[in-house]
VMD Tcl script that draws the C-alpha trace (Angstrom):
set ca {
  {-122.72 -17.25 65.40}
  {-122.42 -13.66 64.87}
  {-121.39 -12.54 61.34}
  {-119.07 -9.76 62.21}
  {-117.76 -9.37 58.71}
  {-120.38 -7.02 57.14}
  {-121.68 -7.12 53.69}
  {-120.38 -4.65 51.19}
  {-122.68 -1.78 51.59}
  {-121.84 -1.46 55.43}
  {-118.12 -1.48 55.79}
  {-116.48 -2.10 59.08}
  {-113.75 0.46 59.21}
  {-111.37 -0.17 62.31}
  {-108.13 0.31 63.90}
  {-105.92 3.52 64.09}
  {-105.47 5.88 61.07}
  {-102.34 5.59 59.19}
  {-102.97 9.06 57.83}
  {-103.78 10.52 54.33}
  {-101.40 13.26 54.96}
  {-102.40 17.01 54.82}
  {-100.47 18.89 52.11}
  {-97.71 20.31 54.44}
  {-97.18 16.63 55.71}
  {-97.20 15.20 52.28}
  {-94.69 17.64 51.05}
  {-92.44 16.97 54.07}
  {-92.73 13.17 53.72}
  {-91.72 13.40 50.00}
  {-88.58 15.23 50.96}
  {-87.51 12.19 52.94}
  {-88.73 9.64 50.59}
  {-86.53 7.84 47.87}
  {-89.55 7.51 45.63}
  {-93.20 7.89 45.06}
  {-95.94 5.50 43.80}
  {-97.74 7.60 41.33}
  {-100.56 5.29 40.79}
  {-101.34 1.65 42.05}
  {-104.40 -0.01 40.78}
  {-105.99 -3.37 40.86}
  {-109.18 -4.28 38.83}
  {-110.78 -7.45 39.67}
  {-113.60 -9.22 37.60}
  {-115.66 -12.14 39.11}
  {-117.83 -14.26 36.97}
  {-119.81 -17.33 37.53}
  {-118.52 -19.99 34.74}
  {-120.70 -22.12 32.62}
  {-119.95 -25.14 34.97}
  {-120.94 -23.10 38.00}
  {-117.34 -22.29 39.28}
  {-116.22 -18.84 40.25}
  {-113.79 -17.13 37.68}
  {-111.71 -14.33 39.39}
  {-109.18 -12.53 37.33}
  {-107.26 -9.49 38.81}
  {-105.34 -6.86 36.60}
  {-102.48 -5.05 38.60}
  {-100.80 -1.93 37.68}
  {-98.21 0.15 39.49}
  {-96.12 3.11 38.37}
  {-93.38 4.65 40.55}
  {-90.96 7.50 40.10}
  {-87.51 7.43 41.89}
  {-86.18 10.65 43.25}
  {-82.48 10.05 43.85}
  {-79.44 8.11 42.74}
  {-80.27 5.01 44.93}
  {-82.95 4.23 42.43}
  {-80.76 1.34 41.27}
  {-81.38 -0.40 44.62}
  {-85.02 -0.96 43.44}
  {-84.03 -2.30 40.02}
  {-84.46 -6.00 41.03}
  {-88.08 -6.85 41.43}
  {-90.40 -10.04 41.35}
  {-93.91 -11.22 41.40}
  {-94.93 -14.08 43.61}
  {-97.68 -16.56 43.27}
  {-98.74 -20.06 44.20}
  {-98.60 -22.29 41.06}
  {-101.32 -24.51 42.59}
  {-103.87 -21.82 43.21}
  {-103.09 -19.03 40.70}
  {-101.32 -18.13 37.50}
  {-99.72 -14.92 36.26}
  {-99.90 -13.74 32.69}
  {-99.47 -10.76 30.57}
  {-96.31 -9.46 32.62}
  {-95.19 -6.29 31.22}
  {-92.42 -4.20 33.04}
  {-90.40 -1.24 31.65}
  {-88.47 1.76 32.80}
  {-89.12 5.41 31.73}
  {-85.89 7.40 31.51}
  {-86.13 11.23 31.32}
  {-84.07 13.14 28.82}
  {-82.89 16.76 28.56}
  {-86.27 17.78 26.94}
  {-88.36 16.45 29.96}
  {-89.62 13.58 28.00}
  {-89.21 9.94 28.82}
  {-87.64 7.06 26.79}
  {-89.32 3.65 27.39}
  {-86.84 0.69 27.88}
  {-88.77 -2.60 28.40}
  {-87.60 -5.46 30.48}
  {-86.56 -8.25 28.29}
  {-85.73 -10.90 30.65}
  {-88.17 -12.71 33.01}
  {-87.00 -15.65 35.14}
  {-89.29 -18.05 36.86}
  {-88.00 -19.78 39.83}
  {-89.07 -21.50 43.17}
  {-89.39 -19.08 45.98}
  {-87.44 -19.86 49.12}
  {-87.35 -18.29 52.61}
  {-84.90 -19.13 55.42}
  {-85.95 -22.28 57.22}
  {-89.03 -22.51 55.13}
  {-89.84 -24.81 52.22}
  {-92.33 -23.23 49.82}
  {-92.53 -25.87 47.35}
  {-95.26 -24.62 45.16}
  {-94.38 -20.82 45.70}
  {-92.95 -19.41 42.44}
  {-91.71 -15.89 41.56}
  {-91.00 -14.31 38.32}
  {-87.94 -12.12 38.72}
  {-87.01 -9.18 36.42}
  {-84.56 -6.39 36.42}
  {-85.68 -2.60 35.47}
  {-83.03 -1.27 33.29}
  {-81.14 2.09 33.46}
  {-82.66 3.33 36.66}
  {-81.35 6.64 38.05}
  {-82.75 9.75 39.60}
  {-85.91 10.82 37.88}
  {-86.62 7.40 36.16}
  {-89.96 5.84 36.49}
  {-90.97 2.11 36.74}
  {-94.12 0.57 35.40}
  {-95.37 -3.01 35.99}
  {-98.50 -4.60 34.96}
  {-99.82 -8.14 34.87}
  {-102.83 -10.34 35.30}
  {-103.34 -12.94 38.02}
  {-106.06 -15.63 37.76}
  {-107.28 -17.34 41.02}
  {-108.23 -21.00 40.89}
  {-109.57 -21.07 44.46}
  {-111.96 -18.19 45.34}
  {-111.41 -18.56 49.04}
  {-107.72 -17.52 48.60}
  {-108.63 -14.29 46.87}
  {-109.40 -10.99 48.58}
  {-106.59 -8.96 50.00}
  {-105.58 -5.44 48.94}
  {-102.76 -3.24 50.26}
  {-103.37 0.57 49.88}
  {-100.01 1.60 50.83}
  {-96.43 0.59 49.82}
  {-92.86 0.91 50.86}
  {-92.93 4.41 49.20}
  {-95.47 7.09 49.71}
  {-98.50 6.67 47.50}
  {-99.98 9.45 45.30}
  {-103.05 7.48 44.35}
  {-104.37 3.98 44.95}
  {-107.53 2.39 43.39}
  {-108.98 -0.93 43.92}
  {-111.95 -1.89 41.89}
  {-114.32 -5.05 41.82}
  {-116.57 -5.79 39.03}
  {-118.63 -8.71 40.19}
  {-121.57 -10.54 38.52}
  {-124.78 -9.73 40.21}
  {-125.02 -13.34 41.18}
  {-122.13 -12.88 43.51}
  {-122.53 -11.38 47.07}
  {-119.31 -9.98 48.71}
  {-118.22 -9.21 52.33}
  {-115.24 -7.16 53.35}
  {-113.36 -5.67 56.30}
  {-110.97 -2.78 56.26}
  {-107.95 -2.33 58.65}
  {-105.41 0.42 59.33}
  {-107.27 3.19 57.63}
  {-110.05 5.51 58.59}
  {-113.21 5.84 56.45}
  {-112.56 9.46 55.88}
  {-109.47 8.61 54.04}
  {-111.13 6.30 51.41}
  {-113.64 7.26 48.73}
  {-116.05 4.39 48.16}
  {-118.52 4.08 45.37}
  {-121.03 1.53 44.27}
  {-122.66 1.25 40.86}
  {-124.35 -1.13 38.38}
  {-123.39 -1.81 34.74}
  {-125.10 -4.36 32.74}
  {-125.01 -7.71 34.71}
  {-122.32 -6.41 37.11}
  {-122.12 -4.59 40.41}
  {-119.08 -2.32 40.46}
  {-117.40 -1.32 43.74}
  {-114.45 0.88 43.95}
  {-112.10 2.24 46.81}
  {-109.49 4.94 46.39}
  {-107.30 7.06 48.44}
  {-104.61 9.68 47.84}
  {-101.59 11.08 49.58}
  {-100.87 7.89 51.81}
  {-97.54 7.82 53.79}
  {-95.37 4.70 53.33}
  {-95.89 1.63 55.44}
  {-94.72 1.96 58.90}
  {-94.34 -1.03 60.90}
  {-95.35 -1.49 64.57}
  {-92.33 -1.91 66.88}
  {-92.40 -5.63 67.90}
  {-95.13 -6.43 65.49}
  {-94.59 -9.75 63.44}
  {-95.81 -8.19 60.36}
  {-97.33 -5.43 58.35}
  {-100.97 -6.32 58.89}
  {-100.98 -4.71 62.27}
  {-100.48 -1.07 60.87}
  {-100.60 -1.13 57.12}
  {-103.86 -0.07 55.50}
  {-105.51 -2.95 53.81}
  {-108.90 -4.39 52.66}
  {-109.99 -8.05 53.18}
  {-112.64 -8.80 50.70}
  {-114.36 -12.29 50.20}
  {-117.29 -13.91 48.47}
  {-120.07 -14.72 50.85}
  {-122.09 -16.78 48.46}
  {-123.18 -16.90 44.86}
  {-126.15 -18.21 42.92}
  {-125.84 -20.78 39.90}
  {-128.61 -22.51 38.25}
  {-131.21 -21.38 40.96}
  {-128.91 -22.77 43.79}
  {-127.09 -20.60 46.38}
  {-123.53 -21.81 46.75}
  {-121.83 -20.75 50.11}
  {-118.20 -19.74 49.84}
  {-117.17 -17.73 52.97}
  {-120.19 -16.26 54.58}
  {-119.19 -17.00 58.25}
  {-117.21 -19.27 60.32}
  {-119.18 -22.22 59.35}
  {-118.34 -21.95 55.84}
  {-114.64 -21.67 56.75}
  {-114.86 -24.76 58.90}
  {-116.73 -26.64 56.16}
  {-114.04 -26.00 53.59}
  {-111.39 -26.94 56.01}
  {-112.94 -30.37 56.33}
  {-111.85 -31.22 52.87}
  {-108.20 -30.95 53.98}
  {-108.95 -33.51 56.95}
  {-110.19 -36.22 54.73}
  {-108.21 -39.34 54.27}
  {-105.73 -38.32 57.04}
  {-107.21 -40.99 59.51}
  {-105.50 -44.23 59.02}
  {-105.70 -47.65 60.75}
  {-103.56 -47.80 63.82}
  {-99.92 -48.17 62.74}
  {-98.38 -50.93 64.87}
  {-95.09 -49.17 65.21}
  {-96.73 -46.05 66.32}
  {-99.07 -47.76 68.63}
  {-95.99 -49.74 70.28}
  {-94.16 -46.41 70.75}
  {-97.29 -44.84 72.31}
  {-97.66 -47.73 74.73}
  {-93.96 -47.37 75.73}
  {-94.18 -43.56 76.15}
  {-97.38 -43.87 78.64}
  {-95.93 -46.90 80.48}
  {-96.08 -46.15 84.06}
  {-98.00 -43.00 83.87}
  {-100.86 -42.98 86.33}
  {-103.12 -40.02 85.20}
  {-104.35 -39.00 81.76}
  {-102.61 -35.72 82.17}
  {-99.42 -37.36 82.68}
  {-99.83 -39.56 79.52}
  {-100.71 -36.28 77.47}
  {-97.57 -34.62 78.86}
  {-95.40 -37.76 78.01}
  {-96.72 -37.94 74.50}
  {-96.47 -34.19 73.83}
  {-92.94 -34.33 74.98}
  {-92.02 -37.05 72.71}
  {-93.40 -35.25 69.61}
  {-91.59 -32.14 70.64}
  {-88.24 -33.92 70.88}
  {-88.41 -36.23 68.20}
  {-90.20 -34.54 65.17}
  {-88.28 -31.77 63.64}
  {-90.26 -28.69 62.69}
  {-89.99 -27.78 59.13}
  {-92.38 -25.50 57.52}
  {-93.90 -26.68 54.16}
  {-96.26 -25.08 51.82}
  {-96.81 -27.38 48.90}
  {-99.99 -26.74 47.04}
  {-102.97 -28.39 49.08}
  {-100.28 -29.68 51.52}
  {-100.06 -26.11 52.76}
  {-103.68 -26.75 54.18}
  {-103.75 -30.44 54.60}
  {-101.77 -32.24 57.21}
  {-99.87 -35.43 56.26}
  {-100.61 -38.59 57.72}
  {-99.47 -39.62 61.08}
  {-97.55 -42.71 59.50}
  {-95.78 -40.38 57.03}
  {-94.69 -37.81 59.73}
  {-93.67 -40.53 62.19}
  {-91.49 -42.34 59.56}
  {-89.89 -39.15 58.24}
  {-89.42 -37.63 61.73}
  {-90.25 -34.29 60.52}
  {-93.17 -31.96 59.59}
  {-94.80 -28.71 59.55}
  {-97.36 -27.55 62.29}
  {-100.32 -29.34 60.72}
  {-98.25 -32.54 60.43}
  {-96.95 -32.52 64.12}
  {-100.44 -31.60 65.47}
  {-101.99 -34.44 63.42}
  {-99.25 -36.94 64.75}
  {-100.04 -35.79 68.14}
  {-103.64 -36.12 67.68}
  {-103.25 -39.71 66.46}
  {-101.00 -40.72 69.27}
  {-103.34 -39.29 71.90}
  {-106.26 -41.31 70.32}
  {-104.18 -44.36 70.28}
  {-103.85 -43.80 73.98}
  {-107.54 -43.52 74.23}
  {-107.34 -39.75 75.02}
  {-109.65 -37.49 73.10}
  {-108.07 -34.43 71.37}
  {-109.09 -32.11 68.52}
  {-107.26 -30.31 65.67}
  {-107.40 -26.50 65.71}
  {-106.78 -23.80 63.23}
  {-105.38 -20.52 64.66}
  {-103.77 -17.31 63.47}
  {-100.58 -16.20 65.25}
  {-100.00 -12.63 66.85}
  {-98.82 -11.62 63.34}
  {-102.53 -11.50 62.28}
  {-104.79 -8.92 63.70}
  {-108.20 -10.17 63.13}
  {-110.25 -13.28 64.35}
  {-112.31 -15.76 62.54}
  {-115.54 -13.88 63.65}
  {-114.18 -10.74 61.93}
  {-112.60 -12.23 58.93}
  {-113.91 -15.87 58.34}
  {-111.42 -16.70 55.63}
  {-108.07 -18.41 55.55}
  {-106.40 -14.99 56.12}
  {-107.48 -15.54 59.73}
  {-105.33 -18.62 60.16}
  {-101.59 -19.32 59.59}
  {-100.94 -22.10 62.16}
  {-102.49 -25.39 63.37}
  {-102.20 -26.96 66.78}
  {-103.94 -29.77 68.85}
  {-106.21 -29.10 71.75}
  {-107.01 -31.18 74.73}
  {-109.40 -30.66 77.58}
  {-108.99 -31.78 81.25}
  {-111.23 -30.82 83.99}
  {-112.88 -28.17 81.91}
  {-109.43 -26.42 81.14}
  {-108.27 -26.26 77.49}
  {-104.72 -27.25 76.81}
  {-103.27 -25.79 73.58}
  {-100.38 -28.16 72.35}
  {-97.99 -26.58 69.91}
  {-95.34 -29.06 69.28}
  {-93.47 -26.79 67.03}
  {-91.75 -25.21 70.15}
  {-89.53 -28.08 71.85}
  {-89.30 -26.08 74.98}
  {-92.98 -25.24 75.46}
  {-94.61 -26.63 78.77}
  {-97.82 -28.42 78.89}
  {-100.54 -25.98 80.18}
  {-98.76 -22.87 78.69}
  {-99.58 -21.94 75.14}
  {-96.72 -20.97 72.85}
  {-96.14 -17.26 72.92}
  {-97.14 -16.58 69.39}
  {-100.75 -17.70 69.89}
  {-101.48 -15.96 73.29}
  {-104.78 -14.09 73.13}
  {-105.61 -15.47 69.74}
  {-108.97 -17.37 68.75}
  {-108.66 -21.06 67.91}
  {-111.16 -22.71 65.56}
  {-111.28 -26.12 67.27}
  {-112.66 -28.88 65.02}
  {-115.22 -31.00 66.79}
  {-116.33 -32.97 63.73}
  {-117.36 -32.56 60.06}
  {-120.20 -29.97 61.04}
  {-119.23 -29.03 64.55}
  {-116.63 -26.50 65.90}
  {-115.86 -24.30 68.73}
  {-114.10 -20.83 68.88}
  {-111.86 -20.76 72.02}
  {-109.62 -17.86 73.03}
  {-106.11 -18.87 74.00}
  {-105.28 -17.25 77.53}
  {-102.55 -14.69 77.86}
  {-99.62 -15.88 80.19}
  {-99.15 -13.69 83.37}
  {-95.82 -11.77 83.65}
  {-95.07 -13.82 86.78}
  {-94.39 -16.87 84.65}
  {-91.99 -15.17 82.30}
  {-89.18 -14.00 84.74}
  {-85.48 -13.24 84.58}
  {-83.67 -13.22 87.97}
  {-80.11 -12.20 88.05}
  {-78.59 -12.14 91.50}
  {-74.80 -10.97 91.67}
  {-72.32 -10.73 94.53}
  {-69.87 -7.85 93.87}
  {-66.42 -7.17 95.34}
  {-64.01 -4.31 94.68}
  {-60.61 -4.77 93.26}
  {-58.93 -1.30 93.01}
  {-60.92 0.43 90.17}
  {-62.23 -2.92 89.08}
  {-65.14 -5.01 90.29}
  {-65.22 -8.71 90.41}
  {-68.69 -10.59 90.44}
  {-70.19 -13.94 90.94}
  {-73.67 -14.43 89.60}
  {-76.68 -16.63 89.19}
  {-79.16 -16.01 86.50}
  {-82.51 -17.74 86.16}
  {-84.81 -17.75 83.28}
  {-88.46 -19.12 83.33}
  {-91.24 -19.33 80.74}
  {-91.12 -17.43 77.44}
  {-87.73 -15.75 78.81}
  {-86.01 -19.15 78.70}
  {-87.18 -20.13 75.25}
  {-84.92 -18.26 73.01}
  {-81.87 -18.58 75.32}
  {-82.22 -22.34 75.56}
  {-82.75 -22.54 71.72}
  {-79.33 -20.58 71.09}
  {-77.43 -22.73 73.75}
  {-78.69 -25.97 72.34}
  {-78.00 -24.97 68.57}
  {-74.87 -22.70 68.49}
  {-71.33 -24.00 68.12}
  {-69.17 -23.88 71.27}
  {-67.42 -20.53 70.02}
  {-70.63 -18.81 69.12}
  {-72.14 -19.91 72.35}
  {-69.43 -18.32 74.33}
  {-70.02 -14.97 72.28}
  {-73.75 -15.38 72.93}
  {-73.38 -15.97 76.79}
  {-70.85 -12.95 76.80}
  {-73.41 -10.70 75.28}
  {-76.29 -12.04 77.47}
  {-74.56 -11.57 80.82}
  {-72.61 -8.41 79.95}
  {-72.49 -5.83 82.59}
  {-70.87 -2.34 83.53}
  {-68.83 -1.28 80.44}
  {-66.87 -2.56 77.41}
  {-64.20 -3.95 79.84}
  {-66.62 -6.66 80.90}
  {-64.57 -10.03 80.99}
  {-66.65 -13.38 81.47}
  {-64.28 -15.58 83.54}
  {-66.15 -18.68 83.86}
  {-69.83 -19.88 83.04}
  {-71.93 -23.04 83.46}
  {-75.44 -23.82 82.52}
  {-78.30 -26.15 84.00}
  {-81.56 -27.38 82.67}
  {-80.94 -26.04 79.19}
  {-83.14 -28.87 77.73}
  {-85.43 -29.42 80.64}
  {-88.50 -27.46 79.75}
  {-90.14 -27.96 83.20}
  {-87.06 -26.40 85.02}
  {-85.80 -22.81 85.01}
  {-82.75 -22.35 82.93}
  {-79.90 -21.59 85.36}
  {-76.46 -19.89 84.49}
  {-73.63 -19.53 87.12}
  {-70.96 -17.20 85.99}
  {-68.01 -15.18 87.30}
  {-66.79 -11.85 85.82}
  {-64.84 -8.78 86.07}
  {-65.32 -5.16 84.84}
  {-62.31 -3.03 84.72}
  {-62.14 0.68 85.35}
  {-65.69 0.85 86.66}
  {-64.93 2.30 90.14}
  {-64.08 5.86 90.77}
  {-61.95 6.24 93.78}
  {-60.36 9.30 95.66}
  {-58.11 9.36 98.73}
  {-61.11 8.83 101.01}
  {-64.00 7.85 99.08}
  {-65.19 5.25 96.47}
  {-68.14 5.88 94.07}
  {-69.81 3.01 92.49}
  {-72.88 2.80 90.33}
  {-74.55 -0.39 91.34}
  {-76.65 -0.68 88.14}
  {-74.52 -2.79 86.05}
  {-77.28 -3.74 83.77}
  {-79.38 -0.75 82.51}
  {-82.52 -2.53 80.94}
  {-84.66 -0.26 78.81}
  {-81.56 1.97 78.08}
  {-83.01 2.75 74.62}
  {-86.63 2.76 75.83}
  {-87.68 6.33 75.22}
  {-90.42 6.73 72.45}
  {-90.11 9.52 70.04}
  {-93.69 10.91 69.98}
  {-93.07 13.47 67.51}
  {-93.12 10.90 64.82}
  {-96.08 9.03 63.29}
  {-95.87 6.05 65.48}
  {-98.13 3.08 65.97}
  {-98.91 0.86 69.01}
  {-95.97 -1.22 70.19}
  {-96.28 -4.96 70.53}
  {-94.63 -7.25 72.96}
  {-94.27 -11.12 72.43}
  {-95.31 -11.74 76.09}
  {-95.65 -10.26 79.51}
  {-92.66 -10.37 81.61}
  {-90.84 -9.42 84.80}
  {-87.14 -8.71 85.22}
  {-85.60 -8.91 88.64}
  {-81.93 -7.97 89.54}
  {-80.14 -8.15 92.98}
  {-76.66 -6.82 93.40}
  {-74.94 -7.55 96.64}
  {-72.05 -5.15 97.04}
  {-69.36 -6.11 99.70}
  {-68.32 -3.02 101.73}
  {-64.40 -3.18 101.88}
  {-62.79 -3.32 105.31}
  {-62.17 -0.08 106.91}
  {-64.96 1.53 104.68}
  {-68.55 2.47 105.55}
  {-71.62 3.59 103.58}
  {-71.65 7.33 103.22}
  {-74.57 7.62 100.88}
  {-77.11 5.46 99.41}
  {-79.81 6.80 96.86}
  {-83.44 6.98 97.74}
  {-85.66 4.17 96.51}
  {-87.39 4.98 93.33}
  {-90.48 3.58 91.60}
  {-93.12 3.95 88.83}
  {-96.10 1.79 88.80}
  {-99.15 1.51 86.39}
  {-101.43 -1.39 85.40}
  {-99.31 -2.04 82.35}
  {-95.71 -1.30 83.26}
  {-93.50 -0.15 86.13}
  {-90.24 -0.37 87.96}
  {-89.02 -0.45 91.55}
  {-85.40 0.08 92.74}
  {-84.44 -0.24 96.45}
  {-81.31 0.10 98.42}
  {-80.61 -1.46 101.82}
  {-77.41 -1.96 104.03}
  {-77.32 -5.39 105.62}
  {-74.07 -6.22 107.70}
  {-71.16 -5.61 105.44}
  {-73.32 -5.42 102.21}
  {-75.20 -3.06 100.20}
  {-78.24 -4.67 98.60}
  {-79.65 -3.06 95.50}
  {-83.05 -4.62 94.13}
  {-84.22 -3.76 90.73}
  {-87.49 -4.96 89.17}
  {-89.01 -3.85 85.84}
  {-92.59 -5.35 84.83}
  {-94.16 -5.33 81.41}
  {-97.61 -6.41 81.96}
  {-99.21 -5.98 78.48}
  {-98.83 -7.35 75.00}
  {-99.85 -4.01 73.33}
  {-98.58 -0.56 74.37}
  {-101.14 1.97 72.89}
  {-100.07 5.33 71.62}
  {-102.07 6.88 74.25}
  {-99.85 5.53 76.84}
  {-96.62 6.62 75.31}
  {-96.28 9.71 77.67}
  {-96.79 7.69 80.60}
  {-94.23 5.16 79.33}
  {-91.70 7.76 78.75}
  {-92.31 9.23 82.17}
  {-91.39 5.69 83.66}
  {-88.40 5.41 81.34}
  {-87.11 8.92 82.42}
  {-87.60 8.05 86.09}
  {-85.61 4.89 85.46}
  {-82.67 6.60 83.88}
  {-82.67 9.04 86.62}
  {-82.24 6.29 89.05}
  {-79.64 4.41 86.88}
  {-77.31 7.51 87.28}
  {-77.25 7.27 91.12}
  {-74.07 5.99 92.83}
  {-73.31 4.41 96.23}
  {-70.68 6.36 98.07}
  {-68.32 4.52 100.49}
  {-65.87 6.46 102.79}
  {-63.26 5.40 104.93}
  {-63.93 4.97 108.69}
}
mol new
graphics top color blue
foreach p $ca { graphics top sphere $p radius 0.5 }
foreach p [lrange $ca 0 end-1] q [lrange $ca 1 end] { graphics top cylinder $p $q radius 0.2 }
display resetview
């Protein structure tokens, strides 16, 4: 396997620059900022202990000045950590309050509260946070925080963010490593010209330092799942170290990562549980092919095991036993994958567990062979040379289609204690993720009445089905009203019914009737009606004057709308707009108008055929959207015979 992550003296600097601002940009940026990080620094010391273990301690410091009276919004802060893999010490926080003489009065934080950390829908059982409140914050005040962090597991160390939620005046990251320790690193989101790197020796240590100045605040990519796609950061990890004449591998390549992951797969294989085996036999009864059996078992896990994310020490890495998950009827991605793996084995169907990073992570195992490349686990199955990526955390996911958040990602497939395979997950075609909305329209004075049928397939269906399945009846009505809304704010949903909400192998179908008041403009002899009742991409123009990043989409998609306008008796078509279109490889639209009998047929289609819209495509994208806006303004004119 190729070792893409280079050694320290040959940095791989990739991705688009976030910009160390020129003086003019810097001053302009500060005018719009609420504060400024004067200095953020982190000094890491790595030693080989007497027992041959790595000792890693990081000292963190950050000083921030607040420009205006909303400084109080930033008074509540916290330091998070995993109590299993790290510890925090020497925490010291204080405010510096300016006086009339231009000097600062130091007011220390006196109360630190350690609690469990919680996030909506996720249980972080070993995640802790130390909370504190900066006192007396106001415009002109400064805040200072410093602390030490000790890492118990060297494979979980190695991440530095150069930017912050405020602009950064100066940032410094320094590693003081024993000469027995070899380091690798990769840098993302920042250009090499923006970073000053130095390497030196002092006694038994190699000292490495990265620094940058005048960095803008973190800007998120539109549509991205997290900051890693755009924020400037460094991934650094221990390749190996020498102790007592022996070379001890840590994370030199993917093989080392796979070897470490094996520790978490020990003791999860149990003797067949009779209850689970009986359930497997029941599930596959009558299924003729292996693929039918896989689909049946996959469906059972999706529908009967509730997904609950759990990060509890080593449990954040180690799947729980299939017996435990089966009896509890809930688990995280690892638990559900292991149960699925076990049930397939009980049916004599080979499968493999696989580690994978979702689309929130911008790098592969080859680039970054550390746990930073993974945040998810799935089960894989091969039939006729085709890989099936089974992710039971999505109850609506069809067999043969990967879940949307692992498309295009690299899976580390476990083939045994010393064998693995890196497999790329395919990206699903736009043709499989379709919205089709067909509406029959009739005029009622200045109002219109409509009867529609909307169909949703693939990834287009999943969020809608989730909402329809889990919302209360009143919330469901509001949701459908918003989903199907057309025309103007006088849209009324008169009736609605749904089909195949929970059937993952069928399109979701919604039948509905509606009216829109005051939508038609009418004179004595003519009727003017804009047939574009739904204006998709209405807010799609990209402001290219800003420092923008690539835009990410969760999936490729196609949206199709057909409006059938009934021509009233004694009226004829006086004007139909010309057809309009814009086509490129990654996006486009088509709009056509036809008269058929006593109907005007308007067809509208929009295609997004990419997961990443690059900044170089923004002008073409805006050209498409402007063409679409122009078409949306067109009206059909009917006149009396």
